[in-house]
Structure formats: C-alpha cells, structure tokens
PDB file of N, CA, C and O in Angstrom:
ATOM      1  N   MET A   1     202.443 118.488  46.667  1.00  0.00           N
ATOM      2  CA  MET A   1     202.413 119.682  47.493  1.00  0.00           C
ATOM      3  C   MET A   1     202.215 120.940  46.642  1.00  0.00           C
ATOM      4  O   MET A   1     201.458 121.840  47.006  1.00  0.00           O
ATOM      5  N   ASN A   2     202.919 120.982  45.489  1.00  0.00           N
ATOM      6  CA  ASN A   2     202.769 122.150  44.618  1.00  0.00           C
ATOM      7  C   ASN A   2     201.352 122.272  44.077  1.00  0.00           C
ATOM      8  O   ASN A   2     200.815 123.375  43.974  1.00  0.00           O
ATOM      9  N   ILE A   3     200.750 121.148  43.734  1.00  0.00           N
ATOM     10  CA  ILE A   3     199.388 121.188  43.192  1.00  0.00           C
ATOM     11  C   ILE A   3     198.412 121.718  44.236  1.00  0.00           C
ATOM     12  O   ILE A   3     197.486 122.456  43.900  1.00  0.00           O
ATOM     13  N   LEU A   4     198.607 121.353  45.482  1.00  0.00           N
ATOM     14  CA  LEU A   4     197.749 121.847  46.559  1.00  0.00           C
ATOM     15  C   LEU A   4     197.910 123.357  46.730  1.00  0.00           C
ATOM     16  O   LEU A   4     196.921 124.080  46.853  1.00  0.00           O
ATOM     17  N   LEU A   5     199.143 123.826  46.739  1.00  0.00           N
ATOM     18  CA  LEU A   5     199.403 125.259  46.874  1.00  0.00           C
ATOM     19  C   LEU A   5     198.835 126.034  45.681  1.00  0.00           C
ATOM     20  O   LEU A   5     198.228 127.090  45.857  1.00  0.00           O
ATOM     21  N   VAL A   6     199.032 125.517  44.485  1.00  0.00           N
ATOM     22  CA  VAL A   6     198.496 126.156  43.289  1.00  0.00           C
ATOM     23  C   VAL A   6     196.970 126.195  43.342  1.00  0.00           C
ATOM     24  O   VAL A   6     196.358 127.205  42.995  1.00  0.00           O
ATOM     25  N   SER A   7     196.366 125.105  43.773  1.00  0.00           N
ATOM     26  CA  SER A   7     194.900 125.054  43.879  1.00  0.00           C
ATOM     27  C   SER A   7     194.380 126.074  44.882  1.00  0.00           C
ATOM     28  O   SER A   7     193.371 126.732  44.633  1.00  0.00           O
ATOM     29  N   ILE A   8     195.060 126.206  46.008  1.00  0.00           N
ATOM     30  CA  ILE A   8     194.646 127.182  47.028  1.00  0.00           C
ATOM     31  C   ILE A   8     194.776 128.603  46.497  1.00  0.00           C
ATOM     32  O   ILE A   8     193.875 129.421  46.687  1.00  0.00           O
ATOM     33  N   LEU A   9     195.894 128.903  45.831  1.00  0.00           N
ATOM     34  CA  LEU A   9     196.090 130.248  45.284  1.00  0.00           C
ATOM     35  C   LEU A   9     195.056 130.571  44.206  1.00  0.00           C
ATOM     36  O   LEU A   9     194.511 131.674  44.177  1.00  0.00           O
ATOM     37  N   LEU A  10     194.788 129.619  43.328  1.00  0.00           N
ATOM     38  CA  LEU A  10     193.792 129.854  42.285  1.00  0.00           C
ATOM     39  C   LEU A  10     192.391 130.018  42.866  1.00  0.00           C
ATOM     40  O   LEU A  10     191.609 130.845  42.396  1.00  0.00           O
ATOM     41  N   PHE A  11     192.081 129.225  43.890  1.00  0.00           N
ATOM     42  CA  PHE A  11     190.761 129.329  44.517  1.00  0.00           C
ATOM     43  C   PHE A  11     190.574 130.695  45.172  1.00  0.00           C
ATOM     44  O   PHE A  11     189.567 131.366  44.948  1.00  0.00           O
ATOM     45  N   PHE A  12     191.558 131.104  45.988  1.00  0.00           N
ATOM     46  CA  PHE A  12     191.410 132.382  46.678  1.00  0.00           C
ATOM     47  C   PHE A  12     191.497 133.567  45.724  1.00  0.00           C
ATOM     48  O   PHE A  12     190.856 134.592  45.956  1.00  0.00           O
ATOM     49  N   GLY A  13     192.275 133.443  44.661  1.00  0.00           N
ATOM     50  CA  GLY A  13     192.282 134.493  43.645  1.00  0.00           C
ATOM     51  C   GLY A  13     190.926 134.639  42.986  1.00  0.00           C
ATOM     52  O   GLY A  13     190.455 135.753  42.756  1.00  0.00           O
ATOM     53  N   SER A  14     190.301 133.517  42.683  1.00  0.00           N
ATOM     54  CA  SER A  14     188.955 133.550  42.097  1.00  0.00           C
ATOM     55  C   SER A  14     187.936 134.110  43.077  1.00  0.00           C
ATOM     56  O   SER A  14     187.021 134.831  42.677  1.00  0.00           O
ATOM     57  N   VAL A  15     188.085 133.786  44.348  1.00  0.00           N
ATOM     58  CA  VAL A  15     187.164 134.312  45.364  1.00  0.00           C
ATOM     59  C   VAL A  15     187.285 135.833  45.471  1.00  0.00           C
ATOM     60  O   VAL A  15     186.275 136.529  45.578  1.00  0.00           O
ATOM     61  N   PHE A  16     188.518 136.351  45.441  1.00  0.00           N
ATOM     62  CA  PHE A  16     188.683 137.799  45.516  1.00  0.00           C
ATOM     63  C   PHE A  16     188.099 138.497  44.287  1.00  0.00           C
ATOM     64  O   PHE A  16     187.522 139.577  44.408  1.00  0.00           O
ATOM     65  N   ILE A  17     188.241 137.904  43.135  1.00  0.00           N
ATOM     66  CA  ILE A  17     187.639 138.498  41.941  1.00  0.00           C
ATOM     67  C   ILE A  17     186.115 138.425  42.016  1.00  0.00           C
ATOM     68  O   ILE A  17     185.429 139.349  41.577  1.00  0.00           O
ATOM     69  N   LEU A  18     185.582 137.341  42.566  1.00  0.00           N
ATOM     70  CA  LEU A  18     184.133 137.245  42.778  1.00  0.00           C
ATOM     71  C   LEU A  18     183.650 138.308  43.760  1.00  0.00           C
ATOM     72  O   LEU A  18     182.609 138.928  43.544  1.00  0.00           O
ATOM     73  N   ILE A  19     184.398 138.517  44.831  1.00  0.00           N
ATOM     74  CA  ILE A  19     184.039 139.559  45.803  1.00  0.00           C
ATOM     75  C   ILE A  19     184.051 140.933  45.144  1.00  0.00           C
ATOM     76  O   ILE A  19     183.185 141.762  45.420  1.00  0.00           O
ATOM     77  N   ALA A  20     185.029 141.176  44.276  1.00  0.00           N
ATOM     78  CA  ALA A  20     185.087 142.459  43.574  1.00  0.00           C
ATOM     79  C   ALA A  20     183.879 142.649  42.670  1.00  0.00           C
ATOM     80  O   ALA A  20     183.328 143.748  42.590  1.00  0.00           O
ATOM     81  N   SER A  21     183.467 141.595  41.994  1.00  0.00           N
ATOM     82  CA  SER A  21     182.305 141.729  41.108  1.00  0.00           C
ATOM     83  C   SER A  21     181.015 141.917  41.905  1.00  0.00           C
ATOM     84  O   SER A  21     180.123 142.647  41.473  1.00  0.00           O
ATOM     85  N   ILE A  22     180.910 141.272  43.051  1.00  0.00           N
ATOM     86  CA  ILE A  22     179.743 141.492  43.910  1.00  0.00           C
ATOM     87  C   ILE A  22     179.741 142.924  44.440  1.00  0.00           C
ATOM     88  O   ILE A  22     178.693 143.567  44.499  1.00  0.00           O
ATOM     89  N   GLY A  23     180.915 143.417  44.823  1.00  0.00           N
ATOM     90  CA  GLY A  23     181.017 144.805  45.276  1.00  0.00           C
ATOM     91  C   GLY A  23     180.656 145.793  44.193  1.00  0.00           C
ATOM     92  O   GLY A  23     180.076 146.843  44.473  1.00  0.00           O
ATOM     93  N   LEU A  24     180.992 145.467  42.956  1.00  0.00           N
ATOM     94  CA  LEU A  24     180.648 146.345  41.844  1.00  0.00           C
ATOM     95  C   LEU A  24     179.141 146.455  41.674  1.00  0.00           C
ATOM     96  O   LEU A  24     178.631 147.514  41.307  1.00  0.00           O
ATOM     97  N   VAL A  25     178.436 145.380  41.936  1.00  0.00           N
ATOM     98  CA  VAL A  25     176.981 145.386  41.790  1.00  0.00           C
ATOM     99  C   VAL A  25     176.297 145.971  43.034  1.00  0.00           C
ATOM    100  O   VAL A  25     175.294 146.675  42.918  1.00  0.00           O
ATOM    101  N   ARG A  26     176.836 145.680  44.211  1.00  0.00           N
ATOM    102  CA  ARG A  26     176.140 146.033  45.446  1.00  0.00           C
ATOM    103  C   ARG A  26     176.367 147.472  45.921  1.00  0.00           C
ATOM    104  O   ARG A  26     175.458 148.078  46.488  1.00  0.00           O
ATOM    105  N   PHE A  27     177.556 148.024  45.701  1.00  0.00           N
ATOM    106  CA  PHE A  27     177.843 149.364  46.214  1.00  0.00           C
ATOM    107  C   PHE A  27     177.067 150.410  45.436  1.00  0.00           C
ATOM    108  O   PHE A  27     176.763 150.233  44.257  1.00  0.00           O
ATOM    109  N   LYS A  28     176.751 151.509  46.121  1.00  0.00           N
ATOM    110  CA  LYS A  28     175.854 152.499  45.543  1.00  0.00           C
ATOM    111  C   LYS A  28     176.572 153.604  44.771  1.00  0.00           C
ATOM    112  O   LYS A  28     176.123 153.985  43.690  1.00  0.00           O
ATOM    113  N   ASP A  29     177.681 154.125  45.305  1.00  0.00           N
ATOM    114  CA  ASP A  29     178.312 155.250  44.622  1.00  0.00           C
ATOM    115  C   ASP A  29     179.553 154.822  43.846  1.00  0.00           C
ATOM    116  O   ASP A  29     180.084 153.727  44.035  1.00  0.00           O
ATOM    117  N   LEU A  30     179.992 155.705  42.981  1.00  0.00           N
ATOM    118  CA  LEU A  30     181.093 155.416  42.070  1.00  0.00           C
ATOM    119  C   LEU A  30     182.390 155.131  42.811  1.00  0.00           C
ATOM    120  O   LEU A  30     183.131 154.226  42.427  1.00  0.00           O
ATOM    121  N   TYR A  31     182.674 155.876  43.850  1.00  0.00           N
ATOM    122  CA  TYR A  31     183.946 155.730  44.550  1.00  0.00           C
ATOM    123  C   TYR A  31     184.054 154.382  45.266  1.00  0.00           C
ATOM    124  O   TYR A  31     185.121 153.769  45.269  1.00  0.00           O
ATOM    125  N   SER A  32     182.991 153.930  45.852  1.00  0.00           N
ATOM    126  CA  SER A  32     182.992 152.612  46.493  1.00  0.00           C
ATOM    127  C   SER A  32     183.145 151.507  45.457  1.00  0.00           C
ATOM    128  O   SER A  32     183.848 150.525  45.696  1.00  0.00           O
ATOM    129  N   ARG A  33     182.502 151.659  44.327  1.00  0.00           N
ATOM    130  CA  ARG A  33     182.628 150.665  43.258  1.00  0.00           C
ATOM    131  C   ARG A  33     184.048 150.602  42.717  1.00  0.00           C
ATOM    132  O   ARG A  33     184.582 149.522  42.467  1.00  0.00           O
ATOM    133  N   MET A  34     184.654 151.773  42.540  1.00  0.00           N
ATOM    134  CA  MET A  34     186.033 151.793  42.050  1.00  0.00           C
ATOM    135  C   MET A  34     186.986 151.160  43.055  1.00  0.00           C
ATOM    136  O   MET A  34     187.917 150.450  42.675  1.00  0.00           O
ATOM    137  N   HIS A  35     186.752 151.417  44.329  1.00  0.00           N
ATOM    138  CA  HIS A  35     187.603 150.821  45.358  1.00  0.00           C
ATOM    139  C   HIS A  35     187.488 149.302  45.346  1.00  0.00           C
ATOM    140  O   HIS A  35     188.490 148.595  45.446  1.00  0.00           O
ATOM    141  N   ALA A  36     186.280 148.814  45.227  1.00  0.00           N
ATOM    142  CA  ALA A  36     186.078 147.357  45.200  1.00  0.00           C
ATOM    143  C   ALA A  36     186.736 146.728  43.982  1.00  0.00           C
ATOM    144  O   ALA A  36     187.369 145.677  44.086  1.00  0.00           O
ATOM    145  N   THR A  37     186.590 147.366  42.836  1.00  0.00           N
ATOM    146  CA  THR A  37     187.139 146.761  41.635  1.00  0.00           C
ATOM    147  C   THR A  37     188.656 146.853  41.568  1.00  0.00           C
ATOM    148  O   THR A  37     189.300 145.925  41.080  1.00  0.00           O
ATOM    149  N   THR A  38     189.239 147.936  42.039  1.00  0.00           N
ATOM    150  CA  THR A  38     190.694 148.045  41.928  1.00  0.00           C
ATOM    151  C   THR A  38     191.416 147.228  42.987  1.00  0.00           C
ATOM    152  O   THR A  38     192.389 146.544  42.668  1.00  0.00           O
ATOM    153  N   LYS A  39     190.980 147.277  44.212  1.00  0.00           N
ATOM    154  CA  LYS A  39     191.717 146.600  45.287  1.00  0.00           C
ATOM    155  C   LYS A  39     191.536 145.085  45.252  1.00  0.00           C
ATOM    156  O   LYS A  39     192.518 144.344  45.221  1.00  0.00           O
ATOM    157  N   ALA A  40     190.315 144.634  45.258  1.00  0.00           N
ATOM    158  CA  ALA A  40     190.076 143.192  45.321  1.00  0.00           C
ATOM    159  C   ALA A  40     190.488 142.487  44.032  1.00  0.00           C
ATOM    160  O   ALA A  40     191.015 141.375  44.073  1.00  0.00           O
ATOM    161  N   THR A  41     190.251 143.122  42.899  1.00  0.00           N
ATOM    162  CA  THR A  41     190.640 142.501  41.642  1.00  0.00           C
ATOM    163  C   THR A  41     192.154 142.429  41.505  1.00  0.00           C
ATOM    164  O   THR A  41     192.688 141.427  41.029  1.00  0.00           O
ATOM    165  N   SER A  42     192.846 143.482  41.919  1.00  0.00           N
ATOM    166  CA  SER A  42     194.310 143.459  41.846  1.00  0.00           C
ATOM    167  C   SER A  42     194.889 142.345  42.714  1.00  0.00           C
ATOM    168  O   SER A  42     195.812 141.645  42.297  1.00  0.00           O
ATOM    169  N   PHE A  43     194.350 142.183  43.915  1.00  0.00           N
ATOM    170  CA  PHE A  43     194.844 141.119  44.788  1.00  0.00           C
ATOM    171  C   PHE A  43     194.460 139.743  44.246  1.00  0.00           C
ATOM    172  O   PHE A  43     195.242 138.798  44.350  1.00  0.00           O
ATOM    173  N   GLY A  44     193.274 139.624  43.675  1.00  0.00           N
ATOM    174  CA  GLY A  44     192.858 138.357  43.077  1.00  0.00           C
ATOM    175  C   GLY A  44     193.744 137.963  41.905  1.00  0.00           C
ATOM    176  O   GLY A  44     194.118 136.799  41.766  1.00  0.00           O
ATOM    177  N   ILE A  45     194.079 138.933  41.064  1.00  0.00           N
ATOM    178  CA  ILE A  45     194.967 138.649  39.942  1.00  0.00           C
ATOM    179  C   ILE A  45     196.361 138.303  40.440  1.00  0.00           C
ATOM    180  O   ILE A  45     197.032 137.450  39.859  1.00  0.00           O
ATOM    181  N   LEU A  46     196.803 138.953  41.507  1.00  0.00           N
ATOM    182  CA  LEU A  46     198.102 138.613  42.107  1.00  0.00           C
ATOM    183  C   LEU A  46     198.131 137.151  42.529  1.00  0.00           C
ATOM    184  O   LEU A  46     199.091 136.441  42.233  1.00  0.00           O
ATOM    185  N   LEU A  47     197.095 136.697  43.213  1.00  0.00           N
ATOM    186  CA  LEU A  47     197.052 135.305  43.658  1.00  0.00           C
ATOM    187  C   LEU A  47     196.984 134.339  42.472  1.00  0.00           C
ATOM    188  O   LEU A  47     197.648 133.303  42.480  1.00  0.00           O
ATOM    189  N   LEU A  48     196.190 134.670  41.461  1.00  0.00           N
ATOM    190  CA  LEU A  48     196.102 133.820  40.279  1.00  0.00           C
ATOM    191  C   LEU A  48     197.452 133.707  39.567  1.00  0.00           C
ATOM    192  O   LEU A  48     197.862 132.618  39.165  1.00  0.00           O
ATOM    193  N   LEU A  49     198.128 134.830  39.419  1.00  0.00           N
ATOM    194  CA  LEU A  49     199.412 134.804  38.733  1.00  0.00           C
ATOM    195  C   LEU A  49     200.492 134.094  39.542  1.00  0.00           C
ATOM    196  O   LEU A  49     201.364 133.438  38.971  1.00  0.00           O
ATOM    197  N   LEU A  50     200.441 134.218  40.860  1.00  0.00           N
ATOM    198  CA  LEU A  50     201.388 133.458  41.690  1.00  0.00           C
ATOM    199  C   LEU A  50     201.149 131.957  41.545  1.00  0.00           C
ATOM    200  O   LEU A  50     202.095 131.172  41.483  1.00  0.00           O
ATOM    201  N   GLY A  51     199.889 131.571  41.491  1.00  0.00           N
ATOM    202  CA  GLY A  51     199.570 130.161  41.266  1.00  0.00           C
ATOM    203  C   GLY A  51     200.075 129.666  39.918  1.00  0.00           C
ATOM    204  O   GLY A  51     200.594 128.554  39.810  1.00  0.00           O
ATOM    205  N   ILE A  52     199.922 130.493  38.896  1.00  0.00           N
ATOM    206  CA  ILE A  52     200.418 130.127  37.570  1.00  0.00           C
ATOM    207  C   ILE A  52     201.929 129.999  37.573  1.00  0.00           C
ATOM    208  O   ILE A  52     202.487 129.075  36.981  1.00  0.00           O
ATOM    209  N   SER A  53     202.585 130.931  38.244  1.00  0.00           N
ATOM    210  CA  SER A  53     204.051 130.903  38.298  1.00  0.00           C
ATOM    211  C   SER A  53     204.562 129.660  39.013  1.00  0.00           C
ATOM    212  O   SER A  53     205.541 129.052  38.579  1.00  0.00           O
ATOM    213  N   ILE A  54     203.917 129.284  40.090  1.00  0.00           N
ATOM    214  CA  ILE A  54     204.338 128.079  40.823  1.00  0.00           C
ATOM    215  C   ILE A  54     204.038 126.828  40.002  1.00  0.00           C
ATOM    216  O   ILE A  54     204.827 125.883  40.006  1.00  0.00           O
ATOM    217  N   TYR A  55     202.927 126.812  39.312  1.00  0.00           N
ATOM    218  CA  TYR A  55     202.560 125.636  38.533  1.00  0.00           C
ATOM    219  C   TYR A  55     203.558 125.365  37.406  1.00  0.00           C
ATOM    220  O   TYR A  55     203.994 124.229  37.217  1.00  0.00           O
ATOM    221  N   PHE A  56     203.919 126.413  36.657  1.00  0.00           N
ATOM    222  CA  PHE A  56     204.811 126.203  35.525  1.00  0.00           C
ATOM    223  C   PHE A  56     206.278 126.113  35.925  1.00  0.00           C
ATOM    224  O   PHE A  56     207.069 125.503  35.205  1.00  0.00           O
ATOM    225  N   ASN A  57     206.661 126.705  37.052  1.00  0.00           N
ATOM    226  CA  ASN A  57     208.001 126.568  37.627  1.00  0.00           C
ATOM    227  C   ASN A  57     209.102 126.841  36.590  1.00  0.00           C
ATOM    228  O   ASN A  57     210.020 126.039  36.417  1.00  0.00           O
ATOM    229  N   SER A  58     208.991 127.976  35.913  1.00  0.00           N
ATOM    230  CA  SER A  58     209.945 128.355  34.882  1.00  0.00           C
ATOM    231  C   SER A  58     210.349 129.816  35.093  1.00  0.00           C
ATOM    232  O   SER A  58     209.537 130.636  35.521  1.00  0.00           O
ATOM    233  N   TRP A  59     211.603 130.131  34.793  1.00  0.00           N
ATOM    234  CA  TRP A  59     212.058 131.507  34.939  1.00  0.00           C
ATOM    235  C   TRP A  59     211.353 132.430  33.955  1.00  0.00           C
ATOM    236  O   TRP A  59     211.052 133.577  34.284  1.00  0.00           O
ATOM    237  N   ASN A  60     211.089 131.939  32.758  1.00  0.00           N
ATOM    238  CA  ASN A  60     210.393 132.762  31.772  1.00  0.00           C
ATOM    239  C   ASN A  60     209.008 133.156  32.264  1.00  0.00           C
ATOM    240  O   ASN A  60     208.604 134.312  32.144  1.00  0.00           O
ATOM    241  N   VAL A  61     208.300 132.212  32.806  1.00  0.00           N
ATOM    242  CA  VAL A  61     206.954 132.488  33.319  1.00  0.00           C
ATOM    243  C   VAL A  61     207.037 133.407  34.544  1.00  0.00           C
ATOM    244  O   VAL A  61     206.220 134.317  34.685  1.00  0.00           O
ATOM    245  N   ALA A  62     208.003 133.183  35.419  1.00  0.00           N
ATOM    246  CA  ALA A  62     208.141 134.011  36.617  1.00  0.00           C
ATOM    247  C   ALA A  62     208.431 135.464  36.265  1.00  0.00           C
ATOM    248  O   ALA A  62     207.881 136.373  36.885  1.00  0.00           O
ATOM    249  N   ILE A  63     209.285 135.687  35.284  1.00  0.00           N
ATOM    250  CA  ILE A  63     209.590 137.061  34.862  1.00  0.00           C
ATOM    251  C   ILE A  63     208.355 137.722  34.271  1.00  0.00           C
ATOM    252  O   ILE A  63     208.082 138.889  34.553  1.00  0.00           O
ATOM    253  N   LYS A  64     207.615 136.996  33.461  1.00  0.00           N
ATOM    254  CA  LYS A  64     206.391 137.547  32.873  1.00  0.00           C
ATOM    255  C   LYS A  64     205.347 137.848  33.943  1.00  0.00           C
ATOM    256  O   LYS A  64     204.642 138.854  33.864  1.00  0.00           O
ATOM    257  N   VAL A  65     205.251 136.973  34.942  1.00  0.00           N
ATOM    258  CA  VAL A  65     204.298 137.194  36.033  1.00  0.00           C
ATOM    259  C   VAL A  65     204.661 138.449  36.812  1.00  0.00           C
ATOM    260  O   VAL A  65     203.784 139.246  37.146  1.00  0.00           O
ATOM    261  N   VAL A  66     205.931 138.631  37.104  1.00  0.00           N
ATOM    262  CA  VAL A  66     206.364 139.830  37.836  1.00  0.00           C
ATOM    263  C   VAL A  66     206.065 141.084  37.025  1.00  0.00           C
ATOM    264  O   VAL A  66     205.609 142.082  37.583  1.00  0.00           O
ATOM    265  N   LEU A  67     206.309 141.051  35.737  1.00  0.00           N
ATOM    266  CA  LEU A  67     206.015 142.203  34.894  1.00  0.00           C
ATOM    267  C   LEU A  67     204.514 142.498  34.834  1.00  0.00           C
ATOM    268  O   LEU A  67     204.108 143.659  34.886  1.00  0.00           O
ATOM    269  N   ILE A  68     203.702 141.470  34.726  1.00  0.00           N
ATOM    270  CA  ILE A  68     202.251 141.667  34.683  1.00  0.00           C
ATOM    271  C   ILE A  68     201.738 142.224  36.010  1.00  0.00           C
ATOM    272  O   ILE A  68     200.892 143.119  36.023  1.00  0.00           O
ATOM    273  N   ILE A  69     202.245 141.702  37.121  1.00  0.00           N
ATOM    274  CA  ILE A  69     201.823 142.195  38.439  1.00  0.00           C
ATOM    275  C   ILE A  69     202.201 143.664  38.598  1.00  0.00           C
ATOM    276  O   ILE A  69     201.396 144.460  39.083  1.00  0.00           O
ATOM    277  N   ASN A  70     203.408 144.029  38.198  1.00  0.00           N
ATOM    278  CA  ASN A  70     203.811 145.437  38.278  1.00  0.00           C
ATOM    279  C   ASN A  70     202.925 146.313  37.402  1.00  0.00           C
ATOM    280  O   ASN A  70     202.519 147.398  37.817  1.00  0.00           O
ATOM    281  N   LEU A  71     202.629 145.853  36.208  1.00  0.00           N
ATOM    282  CA  LEU A  71     201.767 146.619  35.314  1.00  0.00           C
ATOM    283  C   LEU A  71     200.390 146.838  35.929  1.00  0.00           C
ATOM    284  O   LEU A  71     199.851 147.943  35.881  1.00  0.00           O
ATOM    285  N   ILE A  72     199.833 145.797  36.500  1.00  0.00           N
ATOM    286  CA  ILE A  72     198.498 145.916  37.096  1.00  0.00           C
ATOM    287  C   ILE A  72     198.512 146.840  38.310  1.00  0.00           C
ATOM    288  O   ILE A  72     197.619 147.673  38.463  1.00  0.00           O
ATOM    289  N   TYR A  73     199.514 146.702  39.169  1.00  0.00           N
ATOM    290  CA  TYR A  73     199.549 147.536  40.367  1.00  0.00           C
ATOM    291  C   TYR A  73     199.905 148.984  40.068  1.00  0.00           C
ATOM    292  O   TYR A  73     199.621 149.860  40.885  1.00  0.00           O
ATOM    293  N   PHE A  74     200.521 149.263  38.917  1.00  0.00           N
ATOM    294  CA  PHE A  74     200.760 150.651  38.538  1.00  0.00           C
ATOM    295  C   PHE A  74     199.580 151.255  37.799  1.00  0.00           C
ATOM    296  O   PHE A  74     199.299 152.442  37.962  1.00  0.00           O
ATOM    297  N   THR A  75     198.885 150.471  36.994  1.00  0.00           N
ATOM    298  CA  THR A  75     197.828 151.045  36.162  1.00  0.00           C
ATOM    299  C   THR A  75     196.458 151.071  36.832  1.00  0.00           C
ATOM    300  O   THR A  75     195.658 151.955  36.522  1.00  0.00           O
ATOM    301  N   ALA A  76     196.154 150.150  37.727  1.00  0.00           N
ATOM    302  CA  ALA A  76     194.815 150.127  38.348  1.00  0.00           C
ATOM    303  C   ALA A  76     194.526 151.395  39.151  1.00  0.00           C
ATOM    304  O   ALA A  76     193.449 151.965  38.980  1.00  0.00           O
ATOM    305  N   PRO A  77     195.425 151.868  40.018  1.00  0.00           N
ATOM    306  CA  PRO A  77     195.119 153.121  40.729  1.00  0.00           C
ATOM    307  C   PRO A  77     195.051 154.327  39.801  1.00  0.00           C
ATOM    308  O   PRO A  77     194.241 155.229  40.014  1.00  0.00           O
ATOM    309  N   LEU A  78     195.893 154.347  38.777  1.00  0.00           N
ATOM    310  CA  LEU A  78     195.858 155.462  37.829  1.00  0.00           C
ATOM    311  C   LEU A  78     194.549 155.485  37.039  1.00  0.00           C
ATOM    312  O   LEU A  78     193.975 156.549  36.804  1.00  0.00           O
ATOM    313  N   ALA A  79     194.095 154.329  36.641  1.00  0.00           N
ATOM    314  CA  ALA A  79     192.828 154.258  35.924  1.00  0.00           C
ATOM    315  C   ALA A  79     191.671 154.685  36.820  1.00  0.00           C
ATOM    316  O   ALA A  79     190.785 155.418  36.382  1.00  0.00           O
ATOM    317  N   ALA A  80     191.675 154.234  38.064  1.00  0.00           N
ATOM    318  CA  ALA A  80     190.611 154.631  38.997  1.00  0.00           C
ATOM    319  C   ALA A  80     190.643 156.135  39.250  1.00  0.00           C
ATOM    320  O   ALA A  80     189.593 156.772  39.339  1.00  0.00           O
ATOM    321  N   HIS A  81     191.825 156.696  39.365  1.00  0.00           N
ATOM    322  CA  HIS A  81     191.939 158.137  39.575  1.00  0.00           C
ATOM    323  C   HIS A  81     191.429 158.903  38.351  1.00  0.00           C
ATOM    324  O   HIS A  81     190.748 159.918  38.497  1.00  0.00           O
ATOM    325  N   SER A  82     191.752 158.428  37.161  1.00  0.00           N
ATOM    326  CA  SER A  82     191.282 159.088  35.941  1.00  0.00           C
ATOM    327  C   SER A  82     189.765 159.022  35.822  1.00  0.00           C
ATOM    328  O   SER A  82     189.129 159.998  35.423  1.00  0.00           O
ATOM    329  N   ILE A  83     189.191 157.892  36.162  1.00  0.00           N
ATOM    330  CA  ILE A  83     187.731 157.761  36.117  1.00  0.00           C
ATOM    331  C   ILE A  83     187.080 158.688  37.134  1.00  0.00           C
ATOM    332  O   ILE A  83     186.081 159.339  36.828  1.00  0.00           O
ATOM    333  N   ALA A  84     187.635 158.754  38.337  1.00  0.00           N
ATOM    334  CA  ALA A  84     187.073 159.630  39.364  1.00  0.00           C
ATOM    335  C   ALA A  84     187.186 161.092  38.954  1.00  0.00           C
ATOM    336  O   ALA A  84     186.260 161.873  39.172  1.00  0.00           O
ATOM    337  N   LYS A  85     188.305 161.461  38.366  1.00  0.00           N
ATOM    338  CA  LYS A  85     188.506 162.841  37.932  1.00  0.00           C
ATOM    339  C   LYS A  85     187.528 163.217  36.817  1.00  0.00           C
ATOM    340  O   LYS A  85     186.960 164.309  36.830  1.00  0.00           O
ATOM    341  N   SER A  86     187.335 162.324  35.866  1.00  0.00           N
ATOM    342  CA  SER A  86     186.389 162.623  34.787  1.00  0.00           C
ATOM    343  C   SER A  86     184.958 162.675  35.310  1.00  0.00           C
ATOM    344  O   SER A  86     184.142 163.454  34.818  1.00  0.00           O
ATOM    345  N   TYR A  87     184.653 161.845  36.308  1.00  0.00           N
ATOM    346  CA  TYR A  87     183.324 161.874  36.915  1.00  0.00           C
ATOM    347  C   TYR A  87     183.094 163.200  37.636  1.00  0.00           C
ATOM    348  O   TYR A  87     182.016 163.787  37.542  1.00  0.00           O
ATOM    349  N   GLU A  88     184.112 163.666  38.355  1.00  0.00           N
ATOM    350  CA  GLU A  88     183.971 164.959  39.054  1.00  0.00           C
ATOM    351  C   GLU A  88     183.835 166.102  38.077  1.00  0.00           C
ATOM    352  O   GLU A  88     183.049 167.022  38.303  1.00  0.00           O
ATOM    353  N   ASP A  89     184.600 166.060  36.978  1.00  0.00           N
ATOM    354  CA  ASP A  89     184.492 167.126  35.971  1.00  0.00           C
ATOM    355  C   ASP A  89     183.112 167.146  35.333  1.00  0.00           C
ATOM    356  O   ASP A  89     182.538 168.213  35.110  1.00  0.00           O
ATOM    357  N   LYS A  90     182.581 165.968  35.040  1.00  0.00           N
ATOM    358  CA  LYS A  90     181.247 165.887  34.451  1.00  0.00           C
ATOM    359  C   LYS A  90     180.192 166.373  35.440  1.00  0.00           C
ATOM    360  O   LYS A  90     179.237 167.054  35.066  1.00  0.00           O
ATOM    361  N   LYS A  91     180.383 166.011  36.710  1.00  0.00           N
ATOM    362  CA  LYS A  91     179.434 166.420  37.747  1.00  0.00           C
ATOM    363  C   LYS A  91     179.450 167.932  37.943  1.00  0.00           C
ATOM    364  O   LYS A  91     178.408 168.536  38.193  1.00  0.00           O
ATOM    365  N   ASP A  92     180.632 168.547  37.830  1.00  0.00           N
ATOM    366  CA  ASP A  92     180.743 170.003  37.984  1.00  0.00           C
ATOM    367  C   ASP A  92     180.078 170.760  36.837  1.00  0.00           C
ATOM    368  O   ASP A  92     179.559 171.858  37.041  1.00  0.00           O
ATOM    369  N   LYS A  93     180.086 170.187  35.635  1.00  0.00           N
ATOM    370  CA  LYS A  93     179.497 170.850  34.486  1.00  0.00           C
ATOM    371  C   LYS A  93     177.986 170.849  34.531  1.00  0.00           C
ATOM    372  O   LYS A  93     177.345 171.707  33.926  1.00  0.00           O
ATOM    373  N   GLU A  94     177.406 169.888  35.247  1.00  0.00           N
ATOM    374  CA  GLU A  94     175.947 169.786  35.303  1.00  0.00           C
ATOM    375  C   GLU A  94     175.348 170.724  36.271  1.00  0.00           C
ATOM    376  O   GLU A  94     174.128 170.753  36.428  1.00  0.00           O
TER     377      GLU A  94
END
C-alpha cells in the first residue's frame, strides 16, 4: 500500500513540475512565467517530498522534509517578487 501511495505522489509531483516547465516555455510575459514556475513547481516539490517521507518512514527524514518544504514555500514567492521588482526597475530605466 505504501509503495502505491509513494508512486502516486511521485508521479503527480513529476507531472506538476512538467506542467511548470511547459508553462515556462509557453507563456508570453514574465509575470505569467513566474507564476507558473513558483506555484506549480512548489506544489510538485511538495508532492515529491511527501512521497520521499512516506517511503523512508523515518523521523529524521520527516523533519528534513518539513524543513525543506518550509524553505521552499518561504523563498519561492520572495524570489519571484525580487525578480519582478528588478524587471520593473529595468523597464522604468529604459
């Protein structure tokens, strides 16, 4: 049962990361690309890490997974905001 759940989580995590990469190529403007990469990739990594945590079934791995998920969910929006701000500043100078 655990292997099935882990397989499903890893599959859907990979699908969300694939969707994010397709969105990065297909969307036209910077803001849409940033939205695709931050939202879908963050959720894809969440699913992948949950699958890893269930597979290894260890407290050490679970604590590391929680820390990594928190790091990603705190830094991805900040990075996207910084990129958007620098893009606007560059656009204003031109």
